[in-house]
C-alpha positions as CSV (number, residue, x, y, z in Angstrom):
1,M,50.9,-32.9,-59.4
2,A,47.9,-33.7,-57.3
3,E,48.2,-33.4,-53.5
4,R,46.3,-36.5,-52.7
5,Y,45.4,-39.8,-54.6
6,R,42.6,-42.2,-53.8
7,F,42.5,-45.8,-55.0
8,G,40.6,-48.8,-53.7
9,L,40.7,-48.6,-49.9
10,F,43.8,-46.4,-49.9
11,E,44.7,-42.7,-49.9
12,F,48.1,-41.3,-50.5
13,E,49.4,-37.8,-49.5
14,S,51.8,-36.7,-52.2
15,A,53.6,-34.1,-50.1
16,S,54.2,-36.2,-47.0
17,G,54.4,-39.6,-48.6
18,E,51.8,-40.9,-46.1
19,L,49.8,-43.9,-47.1
20,R,46.5,-44.7,-45.4
21,R,44.1,-47.6,-45.6
22,E,40.5,-46.7,-44.6
23,G,42.0,-43.8,-42.6
24,E,44.6,-45.9,-40.8
25,P,48.3,-45.2,-41.5
26,V,50.2,-47.9,-43.4
27,R,54.0,-48.0,-42.9
28,L,55.9,-47.0,-46.1
29,E,59.5,-45.9,-46.2
30,A,60.6,-42.7,-47.9
31,Q,62.0,-44.1,-51.1
32,P,59.2,-46.5,-51.8
33,A,56.8,-43.6,-51.1
34,Q,58.6,-41.6,-53.8
35,V,58.3,-44.5,-56.3
36,L,54.5,-44.8,-55.4
37,R,54.1,-41.0,-55.9
38,M,55.6,-41.3,-59.4
39,L,53.4,-44.3,-60.4
40,L,50.2,-42.6,-59.1
41,A,51.1,-39.4,-61.0
42,H,51.3,-41.4,-64.2
43,A,48.6,-43.9,-63.4
44,G,47.7,-46.0,-66.5
45,D,51.0,-45.2,-68.2
46,V,54.1,-47.3,-68.1
47,V,56.8,-45.6,-66.0
48,T,60.2,-46.9,-67.1
49,R,63.0,-47.9,-64.8
50,E,65.1,-45.1,-66.2
51,E,62.4,-42.5,-65.4
52,L,62.1,-43.8,-61.8
53,Q,65.9,-43.7,-61.4
54,R,66.0,-40.0,-62.5
55,A,63.1,-39.0,-60.4
56,V,64.0,-40.9,-57.2
57,W,67.7,-41.5,-57.2
58,G,69.0,-38.9,-59.7
59,A,70.8,-39.4,-62.9
60,D,74.2,-39.4,-61.3
61,T,73.5,-42.0,-58.6
62,F,76.2,-44.6,-57.9
63,V,74.1,-46.9,-55.7
64,D,72.9,-50.3,-56.7
65,F,69.8,-48.9,-58.5
66,D,68.3,-52.2,-59.6
67,R,68.4,-53.7,-56.1
68,G,67.0,-50.4,-54.7
69,L,64.1,-50.2,-57.1
70,N,63.2,-53.9,-56.7
71,Y,63.2,-53.3,-52.9
72,C,60.9,-50.3,-53.3
73,I,58.4,-52.1,-55.5
74,A,58.4,-55.1,-53.0
75,Q,57.7,-52.7,-50.2
76,I,54.8,-51.0,-52.1
77,R,53.2,-54.3,-52.9
78,A,53.5,-55.4,-49.3
79,A,51.9,-52.1,-48.1
80,L,49.0,-52.5,-50.6
81,Q,48.7,-56.3,-50.1
82,D,49.3,-56.7,-53.8
83,S,50.8,-59.6,-55.8
84,A,53.3,-59.5,-58.7
85,Q,51.7,-62.6,-60.2
86,S,48.1,-61.3,-60.0
87,P,48.4,-57.5,-59.5
88,L,45.5,-55.3,-58.5
89,F,47.6,-52.1,-58.3
90,V,51.2,-52.4,-59.6
91,R,52.0,-54.3,-62.8
92,T,55.5,-55.2,-63.8
93,L,56.6,-55.0,-67.4
94,P,59.8,-57.0,-67.5
95,K,62.9,-55.0,-68.6
96,R,60.7,-51.9,-69.1
97,G,59.2,-50.6,-65.9
98,Y,55.9,-50.5,-64.0
99,Q,52.3,-49.5,-64.4
100,F,49.7,-48.5,-61.8
101,I,46.6,-50.3,-63.2
102,A,43.9,-49.6,-60.6
103,P,41.4,-46.6,-61.0
104,V,42.8,-43.5,-59.3
105,S,41.1,-40.2,-58.2
106,A,43.5,-37.3,-58.0
107,V,42.5,-34.5,-55.6
108,D,44.0,-31.0,-56.3
109,A,43.5,-29.0,-53.1
110,S,45.0,-25.9,-54.6
111,Q,41.8,-25.3,-56.5
112,P,39.3,-22.8,-54.9
113,G,36.2,-24.2,-53.3
114,C,35.7,-28.0,-53.3
115,A,38.4,-30.3,-54.4
116,V,38.6,-31.3,-58.0
117,L,38.4,-35.1,-58.7
118,E,40.0,-36.5,-61.9
119,P,38.8,-40.1,-62.1
120,R,41.0,-42.4,-64.1
121,P,38.9,-45.6,-64.4
122,S,41.0,-47.3,-67.0
123,A,44.7,-47.9,-67.7
124,A,44.2,-47.5,-71.4
125,R,46.7,-45.1,-73.0
126,P,45.6,-42.0,-74.9
127,A,47.2,-43.2,-78.1
128,S,45.1,-46.4,-77.9
129,R,41.9,-44.4,-77.4
130,L,42.8,-42.3,-80.5
131,L,43.3,-45.4,-82.6
132,W,39.9,-46.7,-81.4
133,I,38.2,-43.4,-82.3
134,L,39.8,-43.3,-85.8
135,G,39.0,-46.9,-86.4
136,G,35.3,-46.2,-85.5
137,V,35.2,-43.3,-87.9
138,A,36.6,-45.4,-90.7
139,A,34.1,-48.2,-90.0
140,L,31.2,-45.7,-90.2
141,A,32.4,-44.6,-93.6
142,L,32.1,-48.2,-94.9
143,V,29.0,-49.6,-93.2
144,T,25.6,-48.5,-92.0
145,F,25.5,-47.8,-88.2
146,H,23.8,-50.4,-86.0
147,P,23.8,-50.7,-82.2
148,W,26.5,-52.9,-80.7
149,T,25.2,-56.3,-79.6
150,G,28.3,-57.2,-77.6
151,R,29.7,-59.4,-80.3
152,S,33.1,-59.0,-82.1
153,S,33.3,-57.9,-85.7
154,A,33.4,-61.6,-86.7
155,G,30.1,-62.3,-84.9
156,V,31.9,-64.2,-82.1
157,P,30.9,-63.3,-78.5
158,F,33.8,-62.1,-76.3
159,T,34.6,-64.1,-73.2
160,I,34.6,-63.1,-69.5
161,A,36.4,-65.4,-66.9
162,V,35.2,-65.2,-63.3
163,V,37.9,-66.1,-60.7
164,R,36.7,-67.6,-57.4
165,F,36.4,-64.7,-55.0
166,D,39.1,-64.6,-52.4
167,N,38.2,-64.7,-48.7
168,E,40.7,-62.3,-47.2
169,S,38.9,-61.9,-43.9
170,G,40.8,-64.7,-42.1
171,Q,37.5,-66.1,-41.0
172,Q,36.5,-69.6,-42.3
173,D,32.8,-68.8,-42.0
174,L,33.1,-66.5,-45.0
175,D,34.5,-69.2,-47.3
176,K,31.1,-70.4,-48.1
177,F,29.8,-66.9,-48.7
178,A,32.7,-66.1,-51.1
179,D,32.1,-69.3,-53.1
180,G,28.3,-68.6,-53.2
181,L,28.9,-65.0,-54.3
182,T,31.1,-66.3,-57.1
183,D,28.5,-68.7,-58.3
184,S,25.8,-66.0,-58.2
185,V,28.0,-63.6,-60.3
186,V,28.6,-66.4,-62.8
187,A,24.8,-67.1,-63.0
188,D,23.7,-63.5,-63.2
189,L,26.4,-62.6,-65.7
190,T,25.5,-65.6,-67.9
191,A,21.9,-64.5,-68.0
192,A,22.8,-60.9,-68.7
193,G,25.2,-61.8,-71.5
194,A,23.0,-64.3,-73.4
195,G,23.9,-63.7,-77.1
196,R,26.4,-60.9,-76.2
197,F,29.3,-62.6,-74.4
198,D,30.3,-65.9,-73.0
199,V,31.1,-66.6,-69.3
200,I,33.5,-69.1,-67.8
201,G,33.4,-69.7,-64.1
202,N,34.2,-73.4,-63.5
203,A,37.6,-73.9,-65.1
204,A,40.3,-75.3,-62.8
205,I,42.7,-72.4,-63.5
206,L,40.1,-70.0,-62.0
207,R,40.2,-71.8,-58.6
208,K,43.9,-71.4,-58.0
209,P,44.8,-69.4,-54.8
210,R,45.9,-65.8,-55.4
211,E,49.6,-66.4,-54.8
212,G,49.6,-68.9,-57.7
213,R,47.3,-67.0,-60.0
214,D,48.4,-65.6,-63.3
215,L,46.0,-63.4,-65.2
216,V,47.9,-63.7,-68.5
217,A,47.8,-67.5,-68.3
218,I,44.0,-67.3,-67.6
219,G,43.5,-65.2,-70.7
220,S,45.6,-67.5,-72.8
221,A,44.1,-70.8,-71.5
222,L,40.5,-69.6,-71.7
223,R,40.8,-67.1,-74.6
224,A,39.2,-64.6,-72.3
225,H,39.0,-60.9,-73.1
226,Y,38.1,-59.9,-69.5
227,V,38.5,-61.4,-66.1
228,I,36.6,-60.6,-62.8
229,I,38.5,-60.9,-59.5
230,G,36.7,-60.5,-56.1
231,Q,37.8,-60.0,-52.5
232,V,35.7,-60.6,-49.4
233,Q,37.1,-58.7,-46.4
234,R,36.2,-57.3,-43.0
235,N,36.2,-53.5,-42.8
236,V,37.3,-51.5,-39.7
237,A,33.7,-51.5,-38.4
238,G,33.7,-55.3,-38.4
239,D,31.2,-55.5,-41.3
240,V,31.8,-57.5,-44.5
241,R,33.3,-55.7,-47.5
242,V,33.2,-57.0,-51.1
243,L,35.5,-55.6,-53.8
244,A,34.9,-56.9,-57.4
245,H,37.4,-55.9,-60.2
246,L,36.7,-56.0,-63.9
247,I,40.0,-56.3,-65.8
248,R,40.7,-56.2,-69.5
249,L,43.1,-58.7,-70.9
250,P,45.9,-59.1,-71.9
251,E,47.0,-55.7,-70.6
252,Q,45.5,-56.2,-67.2
253,A,43.9,-52.8,-67.2
254,H,41.2,-52.1,-64.6
255,I,37.9,-51.1,-66.2
256,W,35.8,-50.8,-63.0
257,V,35.8,-51.7,-59.3
258,T,32.6,-52.3,-57.4
259,R,32.6,-52.0,-53.6
260,A,29.9,-53.0,-51.2
261,D,29.8,-52.9,-47.3
262,F,27.1,-54.7,-45.4
263,R,26.3,-56.6,-42.2
264,M,26.1,-60.4,-42.6
265,D,22.5,-60.6,-41.5
266,D,21.1,-62.6,-44.4
267,P,23.9,-64.2,-46.5
268,L,21.7,-65.5,-49.3
269,R,20.0,-62.2,-49.8
270,R,23.4,-60.4,-49.7
271,E,24.8,-62.8,-52.3
272,S,21.9,-62.0,-54.6
273,D,22.0,-58.2,-54.1
274,I,25.7,-57.8,-54.5
275,S,25.8,-60.1,-57.5
276,K,23.1,-58.1,-59.3
277,R,24.9,-54.9,-58.5
278,V,28.3,-56.2,-59.8
279,V,26.7,-57.5,-63.0
280,S,24.8,-54.3,-63.6
281,E,27.8,-52.0,-63.1
282,F,30.1,-54.3,-65.1
283,T,27.8,-54.7,-68.1
284,S,27.2,-51.0,-68.2
285,H,31.0,-50.4,-68.5
286,L,31.4,-53.2,-71.0
287,D,28.8,-51.6,-73.2
288,R,31.2,-48.6,-73.5
289,E,34.2,-50.7,-74.2
290,P,35.7,-51.0,-77.8
291,R,34.6,-54.2,-79.5
292,P,37.0,-57.1,-79.1
293,S,38.4,-58.4,-82.4
294,G,37.6,-62.0,-81.8
295,A,39.2,-64.9,-80.0
296,L,42.1,-63.9,-77.8
297,H,45.5,-65.6,-78.3
298,V,48.0,-64.6,-75.6
299,P,51.5,-66.1,-75.5
300,V,52.5,-67.2,-72.0
301,S,56.1,-66.3,-71.2
302,N,58.2,-68.9,-69.4
């Protein structure tokens, strides 16, 4: 197991159970820290409730395990400022378990020399990757190879939904910047995806506040294959920080996260620069994604 994990703005020490955000300690009790350690060690995979029970409480525990685990997950989400309805880090799979869905870098300090980083940019499971590879080999045996144009096998462009960026700074003067940055991303992404993918950025469901946001519902309502979520924050130095997340639906797997820190000296220029960077990085990763199979139909559970 790695000694340290890095994800987003956070760093977690496996041995001590210490969680830090931008170098500052974040309070996390011992049992929630053990649960977080287990999720990070298996980032991208579903960790069942039974596996967590054995690892944290032991197989012979007689405590109220369900209540204890629910408490631990709630504490982890509070520490990470995460949401069960619109998760950026911990996704719940009802009656099954939990999945850490953000990109994680695992640092193994036991290796000689510099630390070894093992980036995990996607929550896709190995079995799924194998199926994609086998499917690609089978397709090559039947058709002549041609470059991917970004369309599905049925010739239908896939769809990306852009959620209104959240102003998490607590400063109203950044509301306009967050809205303007969203509009710039929608415009630049539309230009970059002409003939390759469709972009939706003005639907009412994309303007809901984070606490009422449901990514599965967005995918179902808009038939979107990907969604972009953005956060506008203040970092420890007092500068503005933007985080933009590219997420694959319906599994809510993080494909990439773009981070930008800057001084708010020229808002319009900053909007343009960050938007172009986000679109450039996201389209680069989309080009390496397996082709969507067509329109997305996702049942929404009650």
